[in-house]
C-alpha positions, -999 to +999 in steps of 0.1 A: -185+089+140-188+124+157-166+154+155-149+158+181-124+188+188-089+170+195-080+196+218-111+184+240-097+152+246-069+154+275-051+121+294-069+111+318-037+106+342-024+143+327-059+161+332-064+145+373-030+160+385-030+190+404-007+219+411+024+211+427+042+246+455+064+265+432+098+258+424+108+289+413+146+290+404+145+252+386+119+268+364+131+297+359+165+287+344+138+262+322+124+290+306+088+277+322+066+290+346+062+272+381+028+250+379+032+216+381+017+180+395+008+164+425+036+140+430+012+111+443-005+109+414+025+105+394+033+068+369+063+045+375+077+060+347+076+089+331+087+104+297+099+140+283+063+148+278+050+140+315+085+153+333+078+182+314+037+187+319+052+174+360+071+205+366+054+230+344+079+239+315+086+230+277+097+193+265+127+212+256+136+226+285+136+193+297+165+185+272+182+219+280+185+207+317+198+174+306+226+187+285+232+210+315+233+178+338+205+194+356+177+171+356+169+141+376+184+112+360+168+089+333+173+056+316+167+047+279+134+019+270+111+014+239+132+042+217+130+073+243+139+087+279+122+070+308+125+089+347+115+067+377+091+084+400+112+085+429+142+098+411+125+129+402+108+136+432+144+131+455+158+155+427+129+179+431+135+178+469+170+186+464+165+212+438+133+229+461+162+229+486+189+252+468+156+277+455 
């Protein structure tokens, strides 16, 4: 067994995504940076961590947005929140037009 640095191991789904244009108003409110991922590379269902990675914010920021009722709609599945790709893309489009 080799001693590989755990930080060097990445998920192929996340590492292959490239940045989206800025969405400043929403992301500033979430307390994160304005970096995201390409929408055509999103899975059908996103976890909180997937959505945070896509938006370039922390998971805590996603929960804060949900508390304020400003996050995309989600469902509970397998003990955690899941966001559909369509709900996320519609939400991003809506929030982008408000900025």
